[in-house]
C-alpha positions as CSV (number, residue, x, y, z in Angstrom):
1,M,9.8,-18.8,13.9
2,L,10.8,-19.9,10.0
3,E,10.7,-23.4,10.9
4,A,7.3,-22.9,12.2
5,A,6.1,-21.2,9.2
6,L,7.7,-24.2,6.7
7,K,5.7,-27.1,8.8
8,L,1.9,-25.0,8.4
9,R,3.2,-24.0,5.4
10,P,0.5,-26.7,3.9
11,H,-2.6,-25.4,6.0
12,V,-2.4,-21.6,5.4
13,E,-1.9,-22.8,1.6
14,R,-5.2,-24.1,1.8
15,M,-6.6,-21.6,3.9
16,L,-6.0,-19.4,1.3
17,M,-6.6,-20.8,-1.5
18,D,-10.4,-21.8,0.2
19,D,-10.9,-17.6,0.6
20,L,-9.1,-17.1,-2.5
21,D,-11.8,-14.8,-3.7
22,N,-12.6,-13.1,-1.0
23,L,-8.8,-11.7,-1.0
24,R,-8.7,-11.0,-4.5
25,N,-11.9,-8.7,-3.9
26,E,-10.0,-7.1,-0.9
27,Y,-7.0,-6.2,-1.6
28,L,-5.0,-4.1,-4.0
29,T,-3.7,-5.7,-7.6
30,P,-0.4,-5.3,-9.1
31,A,-1.6,-2.9,-11.4
32,E,-3.5,-0.6,-8.5
33,W,-1.0,-1.0,-6.5
34,T,1.7,-0.1,-8.5
35,H,-0.2,2.6,-11.0
36,Q,-2.4,4.2,-8.7
37,F,-0.9,4.1,-5.1
38,L,2.7,3.9,-5.6
39,Q,3.3,6.6,-8.1
40,P,2.7,9.7,-6.3
41,F,5.8,8.2,-3.9
42,E,7.9,7.9,-7.1
43,Q,6.9,11.1,-8.4
44,A,7.4,12.7,-4.6
45,T,10.8,10.9,-4.0
46,Q,12.2,12.5,-7.2
47,A,10.4,16.4,-6.2
48,C,12.7,15.8,-3.5
49,E,16.2,14.9,-5.2
50,G,18.8,17.1,-5.8
51,D,20.2,20.8,-4.5
52,D,17.1,22.3,-5.2
53,A,15.1,20.9,-2.7
54,T,14.1,22.9,-0.4
55,L,12.5,22.1,3.3
56,D,9.2,23.9,2.6
57,S,9.0,22.1,-1.0
58,T,9.6,18.7,1.5
59,L,6.9,19.4,3.4
60,Y,4.5,20.5,0.6
61,T,5.4,16.8,-0.5
62,V,4.9,14.9,2.5
63,D,1.7,17.0,3.4
64,F,0.9,16.0,-0.3
65,L,2.0,11.9,0.3
66,I,-0.1,11.9,3.7
67,S,-3.7,13.6,1.4
68,H,-3.0,10.8,-0.6
69,L,-2.3,7.6,1.3
70,N,-5.8,9.3,3.2
71,T,-7.7,9.4,0.0
72,A,-6.2,5.4,-0.9
73,E,-8.0,4.4,2.6
74,A,-11.1,5.9,1.9
75,R,-11.4,5.0,-1.6
76,H,-10.7,1.5,-1.2
77,K,-12.4,1.0,2.5
78,A,-15.5,2.8,0.1
79,R,-14.9,-0.4,-2.7
80,G,-15.0,-2.7,0.1
81,R,-11.3,-3.1,0.4
82,H,-8.6,-3.8,3.5
83,V,-6.3,-1.3,4.4
84,P,-3.5,-3.0,5.9
85,Q,-3.3,-0.4,9.4
86,E,0.7,0.4,8.3
87,F,-0.3,2.4,5.2
88,L,-2.9,4.2,8.1
89,V,-1.5,7.9,9.0
């Protein structure tokens, strides 16, 4: 599969360059990705670490992250941006 992808690389790159403006508008920027989307996951990870973490606090954190994912999905769909299916709950 890798060999096939490498053979097609010039075609894929040309296709992406032809549609670069649309891709920029549809996907998260690096700043959006790290600060707006991933930061709550870092905070949730830290909150669930250590000996003081309980099942109750972990379940609350999971609920918070699901809410965060749903909010992010709605926000980016409203802006006309693509939300990868892997992120949908």
